[in-house]
C-alpha positions as CSV (number, residue, x, y, z in Angstrom):
1,M,-10.7,-54.1,-9.7
2,A,-13.5,-52.1,-8.1
3,D,-14.3,-48.5,-9.1
4,K,-13.1,-45.9,-6.7
5,A,-15.6,-43.5,-5.2
6,K,-15.5,-40.1,-6.7
7,L,-16.9,-36.6,-6.0
8,T,-19.4,-35.2,-8.3
9,E,-18.1,-32.9,-11.0
10,E,-19.6,-29.9,-9.2
11,E,-18.0,-30.9,-5.8
12,L,-14.6,-31.5,-7.5
13,K,-14.7,-28.1,-9.2
14,S,-15.8,-26.4,-5.9
15,I,-12.9,-27.9,-3.9
16,Q,-10.4,-27.2,-6.8
17,T,-11.5,-23.5,-6.9
18,A,-11.2,-23.2,-3.1
19,V,-7.7,-24.7,-3.1
20,S,-6.7,-22.5,-6.1
21,N,-8.1,-19.4,-4.3
22,L,-6.2,-20.2,-1.1
23,N,-2.9,-20.8,-3.0
24,Q,-3.4,-17.5,-4.8
25,A,-4.1,-15.7,-1.5
26,K,-0.9,-17.2,0.0
27,T,1.1,-16.1,-3.0
28,I,-0.2,-12.5,-2.6
29,L,0.5,-12.6,1.1
30,G,4.0,-13.9,0.5
31,D,4.7,-11.1,-2.0
32,A,3.4,-8.5,0.4
33,T,5.5,-9.9,3.2
34,N,8.5,-9.8,0.9
35,Q,7.8,-6.2,-0.1
36,A,7.4,-5.2,3.6
37,H,10.7,-6.9,4.4
38,K,12.5,-5.0,1.6
39,A,10.9,-1.7,2.7
40,Q,12.1,-2.3,6.3
41,I,15.6,-2.9,5.1
42,Q,15.4,0.4,3.2
43,V,14.0,2.3,6.2
44,N,16.9,0.9,8.4
45,A,19.5,2.0,5.8
46,M,17.9,5.5,5.7
47,E,17.8,5.7,9.5
48,E,21.5,4.8,9.6
49,A,22.3,7.4,7.0
50,M,20.3,10.1,8.9
51,A,22.1,9.2,12.2
52,T,25.5,9.5,10.4
53,S,24.4,12.9,9.1
54,Q,23.2,14.0,12.5
55,K,26.5,13.0,14.1
56,E,28.5,14.9,11.5
57,L,26.4,18.0,12.1
58,E,26.8,17.6,15.9
59,N,30.6,17.2,15.5
60,T,30.6,20.5,13.4
61,Y,28.0,22.6,15.3
62,G,27.5,20.9,18.6
63,S,24.0,20.1,19.9
64,I,21.6,22.0,17.7
65,S,18.0,22.1,16.6
66,V,17.5,22.6,12.9
67,D,14.5,24.2,11.1
68,L,14.3,21.8,8.1
69,S,12.4,24.4,5.9
70,T,15.0,27.2,6.3
71,G,18.2,25.6,7.4
72,E,18.4,27.9,10.4
73,Y,19.6,26.3,13.7
74,E,19.9,27.1,17.3
75,E,21.9,25.6,20.0
76,V,20.1,23.1,22.3
77,V,20.8,24.0,25.9
78,E,20.0,21.1,28.3
79,E,18.4,22.3,31.5
80,A,20.0,21.0,34.7
81,E,17.8,18.9,36.8
82,T,16.7,20.4,40.1
83,V,17.2,18.3,43.1
84,E,14.6,18.8,45.8
85,E,15.6,18.0,49.4
């Protein structure tokens, strides 16, 4: 049986390091993507909760604008569109 051709020890270590670094980077990227997905799910849930709260306030007070620092509110009056002839 003939000996198989081999890389030098230095070449082998170099390629092993490169593959290891790539795998590590892919793992980090996967973790970051997973965290971003979880954060997006949380943001969506918070947006839904806020929309529900806004609807409840609108049902109670009508269309209002709220000052979030004081809790004061004023009615929002929609201006009618003017039609030019």
